[in-house]
FITORLO-155452 format. One record per residue (C-alpha): x, y, z; residue in three letters. Coordinates in pm, whole numbers, plus 32768, in hexadecimal, padded with zeros to 4 digits. Layout:
REM FITORLO-155452
XYZALA
...
//
This chain:
REM FITORLO-155452
8347841977ECMET
821383A97734SER
810282A3774EILE
812B8155769EGLU
806C81497555LYS
7F5E8040755DMET
7EA67F7D7453GLU
7D4D7EE57468TYR
7D407D72741AVAL
7C1C7C9173C2ILE
7C627B1B73B2ILE
7B617A3D7309ALA
7B5878C672C8GLY
7AA4777F72FBLEU
7A30773A745DLEU
7B0775FF7471LYS
7C3E76DF745BASN
7BD477CF756FLEU
7CAB77387685ASP
7DE8772375B4ILE
7DAF788B7543SER
7D9078FD76ACLEU
7ECF783F7701GLU
7F8878F775EALYS
7F027A45766ACYS
7F8D79F477C4VAL
80D57977772EGLU
81037AC37678SER
810D7B7F77C5GLY
80887CB67718CYS
7F127C8376E5PHE
7E227D5677B4HIS
7CD87C9B779FMET
7B8C7D4B778CGLY
7A287CC87799ASP
79E17C65762FALA
786C7C38766ESER
785C7DB076ACLYS
797E7E3075DCASP
79647D76748FVAL
780F7D6973EAILE
77237D98750DASP
76017DE97424THR
76187C9D736ASER
74FE7BAB73ABGLU
756A7A5C7430GLY
76B17AD874C1LEU
76D27A597624LYS
77C77A497742ARG
785478FF77BCLEU
77E178CC7922ASP
784477667967GLU
789376B17AA9GLU
7A0C76907AC6ASN
7A5575177AC1PRO
7BA075477B79TYR
7B1276047CA4ARG
7ABF74E17D8AASN
7C0474257D49PHE
7CCC75667D81LEU
7C1575A57EC7ARG
7C6A74477F3CARG
7DDC74817EF5ILE
7DDF75D17FA8ILE
7D24754080D3ALA
7E3174398114ILE
7ECE747C826AGLU
803A74A08201THR
80A775658336GLY
815B76B0835AASP
829C763C82B0ASP
81FF76088159PHE
815576FE8072GLU
80D276D27F12PHE
819A77A57E1DSER
81DC77CB7CAAGLU
82A576AD7C15ASP
82D2760C7AC1SER
81EB74E47A87PHE
8268747A7930GLU
82E0732B79B7ASP
818072CF7A2DILE
80BE73617907THR
807672067885ALA
800E717D79DCMET
7EAD70EF79BAPRO
7D9F71967A88GLU
7D54704D7B36SER
7EBE70307BA8GLU
7EBF71997C26ALA
7D7671587CD8GLU
7E0270207D7FGLU
7F4070D77DE9PHE
7E7A71F67E81VAL
7D9071057F34SER
7EB7704F7FD3ASP
7F6171968030ALA
7E1A721B80B9GLU
7DF870F081A1LYS
7F6370E58216GLU
7F99725B8241PHE
7E4E729082EEASN
7E89717083DFGLU
7FDB71FC8448ALA
7F51735E8460ALA
7E2572E78529LYS
7F0A7236861EGLU
7FE073718646ILE
7EA974478677SER
7E1973578777GLN
7F62734F8837CYS
7F7274CA8836ASN
7E0D74E088B4SER
7E4B73E789CEGLU
7F97748C8A2EILE
7EEB75DE8A3DLYS
7DD1754F8B11GLU
7EC374AE8C05ARG
7F9575E98C21ASN
7E5C76AA8C81LEU
7E0D75A18D86ILE
7F7175B68E0CLEU
7F47772C8E39THR
7E0F76ED8F03GLN
7EA775D18FCDLEU
7FD676A4902CARG
7EE6779690D0HIS
7E4776709186LEU
7F9175F79219LYS
7F8175B8938BGLY
7E1275579386MET
7DF373EC93F0ASN
7CA973A19343ILE
7C3572929259ASP
7BC973519121LEU
7B167223908FGLY
7A3471FC91BDLYS
79FB737491D3LEU
798E73909068LEU
78B372589075SER
77D372D49191CYS
7663729C9144THR
75BF73B0920FHIS
76DD74AF9212ILE
7769754A90D3LYS
78C875DE90C2VAL
796076E48FD6ARG
7AD777298FC4PHE
7B68786D8F38GLY
7BE379C98F8DLYS
7B327B01900ALEU
7BB47C698FE7PRO
7C297CF09136CYS
7B3A7E19912EASP
7A177D2990E9SER
7A7F7C539213TYR
7A307D7892F9GLU
78CA7D7D9273LYS
78817C1992E0LEU
78147CA39432SER
76DC7D309383TYR
76697BC99349TYR
768A7B4994AEGLY
75237ACE94ACASP
755879EA9380ARG
759A78749396THR
76FC78659309PHE
785D786D9395ILE
799178EF92DFPHE
7ADE78599351VAL
7C15791A92DFPRO
7D5A785992DFTYR
7E4979449228ASP
7E787AB791DDASP
7F557B3B90C2ASP
7F0A7CAA9106GLY
7E047CCB8FF5SER
7D307B95902DTYR
7CB97ABB9149LYS
7CDB795390D5TRP
7BE0786B9175GLY
7A9B77AE9155PHE
793677DE91BETYR
783476D3920BPHE
76BD76E09232ALA
759675F19249PRO
7530755B90FCGLY
73DD76089102ASN
747C7764911FSER
75B7773B904DILE
751C77ED8F1FALA
74D279248FF0GLU
763179149087THR
76CE78F68F2EASP
76187A348EC2ASN
76917AF08FF5ILE
77FC7A928FB8PHE
77D77AE28E48LYS
77777C498EA2THR
78AF7C538F81LEU
79897BF28E53TYR
79E57A9E8EDFPHE
7AAB79DA8DDAGLU
7A45786F8DEAHIS
7B54776C8DA7ILE
7AD876108D56SER
7B7C74E98E04VAL
7B7A73B78D1EPRO
7AE2726C8D8AASP
7C3571C08D96PHE
7CA2729E8EBDVAL
7C4471C58FE7LYS
7D5F71DB90E7ASP
7DF772E891C5SER
7E8F741E9119PRO
7FF673B1915DSER
7FC0725190DCALA
7F0472CC8FA9GLU
801B73C58F5CGLU
811672A78F48VAL
802D71D88E6ALYS
7FDE72F68D7CILE
814E73588D5CTHR
819771F28CF0GLU
807072038C01ASP
80FC733F8B60ILE
824E72978B2CLYS
81A4716F8A88ARG
80D5725089A6LEU
8208731F8944GLU
82B771DF88DDSER
8185716D8819GLN
817172C0876FLYS
82E372B88710ALA
82B171618672PHE
818771E185A7ALA
824B73168539GLU
8369723884C6LYS
827071688403LYS
81E672A6835FLEU
834673148300GLU
838371C3825DGLN
823D71DE819CLEU
829D7339811DILE
83F172B480B0ALA
835471888002GLN
821A721C7F68LYS
822C73977F8CGLY
82D473DD7E3ELYS
81E573087D70ILE
80BB738F7E32LEU
812A74F27DE4ASN
8151749D7C72LYS
7FF374087C6AILE
7F7675467D13PHE
802376217C0DCYS
7F9B75517AEDARG
7E3B755B7B7BTHR
7E5076D17BCCLYS
7EC777147A68TYR
7D9D765C79D7ARG
7CB376FE7AD4TYR
7D2378607A7DASP
7D16781B7906ILE
7BB2779C792EPHE
7B5478D179FAGLU
7BD079AB78DAMET
7ACB790777FCARG
79CB79E778AAARG
7A637B1077F0ASN
7A277A6D769FALA
78F07A9D75CCALA
785A7977750EVAL
777F796C73D9TYR
7716780C7373ASN
7861774C7357ASP
794278807348LYS
79EB7949745APHE
7A657AB07473TYR
7B6E7B387560ILE
7BB57CAE7579ALA
7CC97D6E7623GLY
7DF97E4C75FDPHE
7F697E1175B9ILE
808D7F0875AFPRO
80D97F6B7448LYS
82457F0F747BSER
81E37DA274BCGLU
80EE7D75739CGLU
81CD7C9172CALYS
82217BAB73ECLYS
80B37B90744FPHE
80317B4D72F1CYS
81417A4872B8ARG
80C4798373E6LEU
7F59798A7375LEU
7FB0793C7209ASP
802C77E7727DSER
7EBF778172C0ILE
7DF1770B7197ASP
7C9E77AB7156GLU
7CE578D4723AVAL
7CFC7A3771B2SER
7D837B727255VAL
7D107CD37200VAL
7DF17DEB727BVAL
7D937F597267LYS
7DFD809D7315PRO
7D7880CB7476ALA
7CC482047402GLU
7BE48125732BASN
7B758048744BSER
7A0F80C17438GLY
7A0A81787583GLY
7AAE8063764EVAL
7B8E81027755LYS
7CFB80D176FATHR
7DE1805A7813PRO
7F1A811C7868VAL
808180A8788BARG
817F81B578DCLEU
82C081D47815LYS
83DB824E78EFTHR
8553826878E4ASN
863881B879D9ARG
865482E57AC2PHE
84DF832C7ACFSER
845A81C67ADDLYS
8446819E7C5CPRO
837D82E37C79PHE
825F82457BB4SER
820281BF7D0EMET
819883207D76PHE
80DA835B7C32VAL
801C82147C60GLU
7FCA82767DC8MET
7F1783AD7D43TYR
7E8182F77C18GLY
7EF882A97AB9LEU
7EC883AF79A8PRO
7DC48376789BSER
7E4282D4775BTYR
7E56841F76A2ASN
7ED584D677D5GLY
802B853F784FPHE
8120845878FFASN
81AF852C7A1CPRO
82A784257A9ATHR
83E084DA7A20THR
836286267AA9LEU
831E857E7BF8VAL
847284D27BF5ALA
853086167BB6VAL
846986F97C9DTHR
844C85FB7DB8TYR
85C185AF7DB0THR
8625871F7DAALEU
852C87927EB1LEU
858686797FA1PHE
86F786C07F78GLY
86C688347FB6ILE
85F287FB80ECMET
86CB86E4817BPHE
882A874E8118GLY
893B869081CFASP
8A6085E18128LEU
8A8684CA8229GLY
891584868262GLN
88D0849780ECGLY
89DA83948099LEU
896082B581B4LEU
87FA82D48132LEU
886D827D7FD1ALA
892F81518052LEU
880180D78119LEU
872480FF7FE5GLY
8821803F7F14PHE
88157F137FFDPHE
86997F1D801EILE
866C7F217EA4TYR
876C7E107E64ARG
86D17D377F73LYS
855D7D617F29SER
85437E257DE2LYS
84677F1A7EA1ASN
8440805D7DDALYS
845A81257F1BLEU
85C080AB7F3EGLY
8615812B7DE1ALA
8572827A7E35ILE
8644828D7F74MET
877E825C7EA0GLU
872A83887DC8ARG
86B484777ED5ILE
87DB84107FB0GLY
88D0847B7EA2ILE
880F85C17E79SER
881F85F97FF1SER
899685B97FECALA
89C486B47ECFPHE
890C87CA7F84PHE
89C4876780C2GLY
8B0387C88009LEU
8A6A891C7FBFILE
89FE894C8129TYR
8B4888BE81ABGLY
8A9687CA8294SER
8B19866B82E1VAL
8A5185B483EDPHE
8A108709848AGLY
8B7E877A8486PHE
8B5C88CA83DAGLU
8CCD891883A0HIS
8D6287C3835FLEU
8D80880C81EALEU
8E1F8966820DASP
8F7C88E781A7PRO
8EE58852806BVAL
8E43899D800ATYR
8F868A58804AGLN
904A89697F6CLYS
8F6189AD7E46ILE
8F828B257E73GLY
8E568B787F4ELEU
8E7F8C3B8091LYS
8D5E8B7F8135HIS
8C418A9680E3LYS
8B528B067FCEPRO
8A278B3F80B3LEU
8A178B798229GLU
88B18B1A8278VAL
887A8BDE83B9MET
891A8D1C832DASP
884B8D2B81ECASN
86E28D1F8263THR
86568E10815EASN
87188D708041THR
86958C158097ILE
852A8C8380C0LEU
852D8D4E7F7EILE
85D78C2B7ECEGLY
84C98B3E7F4EALA
83B78C1E7EC4ILE
84758C407D7BALA
84858AC47D5CILE
830F8AB57D9DGLY
82C88BBD7C93VAL
83948B007B8FVAL
82E189B77BDFILE
81888A5C7BD3ILE
81D98B007A84LEU
824E89B279F7ILE
810D89107A75SER
80338A1A79CFILE
80F089F77885ILE
80C0887C7890ILE
7F4C88B478D2SER
7F33899477A0ILE
7FE4889376C4ILE
7F0887757741ILE
7DC688387706ASN
7E36889775A7ILE
7E7E8728755DARG
7D2386CE75DBARG
7C9487EB750CARG
7C06888A7643GLU
7C6689E275C6TYR
7B828AA376B2ALA
7C368A1977E4GLU
7D8A8A3E773BALA
7D4F8BB076F7VAL
7C568C3777F6PHE
7C868B597928GLY
7D488BA97A64ASN
7E428A9E79FAASN
7E388B167893GLY
7ED48C3677D4ALA
7E0A8D3D7892ALA
7E7C8CB379E1GLY
7FE48C9C7969LEU
7FE88E0778F7ILE
7F438E837A38PHE
80278DBB7B20PHE
81688E157A64THR
81128F857A46ALA
80B28FA27BB6LEU
81F28EF87C29LEU
82CC8FC37B3FALA
822C91057BBBGLY
825890A37D29LEU
83C1903A7CEFALA
841291857C44GLY
836B92507D58THR
840691907E7DLEU
8565919A7DEDTHR
854093087D8BGLY
85CB92C77C30LYS
8491931D7B6CALA
832993837BA8ASN
826592B47AAFLEU
811193077B41PHE
80BF94117A42THR
7F59944179CCLEU
7F89938D787BPRO
804492717929TYR
7F3792437A34VAL
7E13925D7941LEU
7EAC91837830GLY
7F61907578F4LEU
7EA690627A40ILE
7D4490EA7A20VAL
7CFF906378C2LEU
7D658EFA7917PRO
7C878F0D7A4ELEU
7B618F7F7976ILE
7BA98E65787FVAL
7BA88D64799BMET
7A678E027A21PHE
79B68DCF78D3PHE
7A678C86787EARG
79218BC27855GLU
78748CA57757PRO
79C18CE076A3LEU
79F88B667692GLY
789D8B3275FDCYS
78DF8C4A7504LEU
7A258BA9748FVAL
798F8A4B7476SER
78548AC773C7GLY
776C8A5674DFLYS
764D8B1A756FLYS
76908B9B76CFPHE
757A8B5777C8HIS
757F8C2A7903MET
74EB8B6B7A27GLU
745A8C307B4AGLY
74548D817A9BGLY
75528E997A76ILE
75728ED47BEEGLY
75CD8D6D7C39ASP
76C48D6A7B15PHE
77768EA77B8DLEU
77848E387CF9ALA
78018CD57CB8SER
79078D437BBBASN
79808E5C7C9DPHE
79C18D687DB8PHE
7A618C6B7CCCGLU
7B538D707C43VAL
7B9A8DE07DA8PHE
7BE18C727DFDGLU
7CCD8C5D7CD2PHE
7D888D8E7D55PHE
7DA18CFA7EB3LEU
7E0F8BB07E1AGLY
7F338C567D68TYR
7F9D8CFC7EADALA
7F7A8BCA7F8FTHR
801A8ADF7E93ASN
81468BC67E75THR
816B8BF97FEBLEU
81478A828021SER
82A88A5C7F9APHE
832E8B2880BFVAL
833289D88172ARG
8466898580A1ILE
85288A928158GLY
84838A3582A0GLY
850788D2828EPHE
8663894B8233ILE
86678A118379PHE
85BF88F48434SER
86CB87FC83CCHIS
87E588E78425ALA
873F893D8572GLY
870687D385D6MET
886D87768587MET
88EB889F8650SER
8821881C8778VAL
88C486C6874BVAL
8A1C876B874DMET
89CA88358886LEU
895786F88938LEU
8A97864588D4SER
8B6587608968GLU
8AA487548AAFSER
8AFC85E78AF9VAL
8C47853C8B3CSER
8D3F84FA8A25LYS
8CF383868A2FGLY
8B7A83BD8A08ALA
8B9884D28902SER
8BC183EA87D3PRO
8A95831E8844ILE
89BF845A885EVAL
8A2F84C68700ILE
89E183728668ILE
888D83528711LEU
883B84BE86C0GLY
888B848D8551ASN
87BA834F8541LEU
869783FF85E9PHE
86A7852984FBVAL
86C9844883CDMET
85A183768436GLY
84B3848584AAMET
850885AC83CCGLU
855384D2829EGLY
83F6843F82B2LEU
8351859382E6ILE
8412863381C6VAL
83B7850E80E4GLY
8246853B8135ILE
825286B6810DGLN
82F986A07FB7VAL
81F185A47F4DLEU
80E986977FC3ARG
818087A87EEALEU
817A86BA7DC2GLU
800F86597DEFPHE
7F7287A27E5DTYR
804488B07DB7GLU
80A588027C72ILE
7FB386E87C1EPHE
7E8187B77C78SER
7EC5889C7B4EARG
7ECA87A47A30PHE
7EA6863C7AA5TYR
7D65856F7AB0ASP
7DDF84187B23GLY
7CB483657A87SER
7D77826979B7GLY
7D4280F179B1LEU
7E7780257A0CALA
7F017F3A7902PHE
7EEC7DDF799CGLU
7F5D7CC078BDPRO
7EA17B7978E4ALA
7F6F7A9B79CAVAL
7F4B795E7A93ILE
7F4A79B17C06LYS
7FE378917CC4TYR
7F3F78E67E0DASN
7E3D78347EE0THR
7D2C79397EAFASP
7C0C78A37DEDILE
7AA079047DD4GLU
//
């Protein structure tokens, strides 16, 4: 498929109509906004960019900062019914909501903090059980200071090194990893003692001032405290729920209205202003020109100039891919690599066809393929994730090649009766008995894909009028002739059907293209009428071009052999499923189905992921590297983003 044709648009009008013009651009859903101060008439004196303080920023920040809890999120919603609400009324509503929501949230937060604190104290007190001491008196000593906490067991053994120091450590519990206890020391040496225990990785646990009784008595009190706080927290949470029910919807509408106005005002920065006039520049798809112009024509004193994207004065044209229904999900892979340039080639259909076929060949199993397609169907219907749609397509491809291999969840002869009924003695291809056929077929598939890629490269370079690369490059006509001739000669020799490596054949179709690629730079300059400048002298030219041509030759070889992995994964899949079947036979009849199910799930998960990655690697490294640049700018229509991210 192709790339959507774009048109360059310049909108001009009186400054008082700037906001309504921006609103219409957003409403169109098809306007890619540029920076008019740079793109329109950047040489004109007096033309300036609007850098104003957004008047909606502070109010929007206040709305977003309201503590609405985890059960409420701001989201896109229609605000038509509050469009006429005065700003003062909206301000008053937000102020009230701010106060009420924040009070409830603060109470919940405070309860959580106190509950957490008391739970930590309970943990400590449970280790102190059995000690009949008054903690309040112990902690209030004037001349003796006490620290509670836990000490690693290996550090406890090192305390003997400090026998001459004026402190005592009293352990009262041991959980295997830590000695729970407390140390005390005179007030004048507590700082030195604290440093010693710090080096021993003692973890100090503070005991709050309200702990004044024995550990057992305090445990009862704190447990009651926690119950009281939990009840208080539940009441505050109920209050927050009621506030959300009463005010959440209107608050969200005020947020959406404010965010709309905020984003529209932010778009003003892309406008250029001259005296009392504004200019907006951007791109629209050609197919939506009438709809776009109709929207802007509804505004008085605003004019729209539309011209082909090629006449945009050097402004980079954004790219929107045109794809058919089958290919559309695979645009995800193209975008991962990078969009093509505006005048480039849209490889989405090529990726869709080759990815689907290669995955199916490498992961051929009727049962697993149908299960994969079904899983993809549900994922796509549930979340509209493109990966789900891709799984549908490659799953069907896997099921088709599973029919050819005769494999159904690893059962290699389950379909034999079906083949016999349609007149076949056995399944079309027995994987393990046709090693050479599969490997040669894998290389043949690679050769076809590489040839298609080189032909596409030639066409693209001709369109760009880069004739030197189209004719003399390794991915041009010279490379195509060399690669085809070499493969044809090797195929004829290996099969014994014909010896094409005659002197005229070698000189004309192999040596001559290599010489052309060697001298591609001077030949390119000769064709384009430019003067060739040889940097570094004749020796450097000969050496660098020799190694580059040698690299081209190695590239052809490695790229072709890279497709052997197709055959490798066919064998890998068959081998892994045979292991699953052997394991199922080695266990009891009751456990056998479980082994088969788990084995199939494991193979689908692990090998399916690996095959998917390997096919993507073939797409990127063996196909895209020959003709694709991926330097395009994505077409992004101006929209209001109803999120809480603001500058």
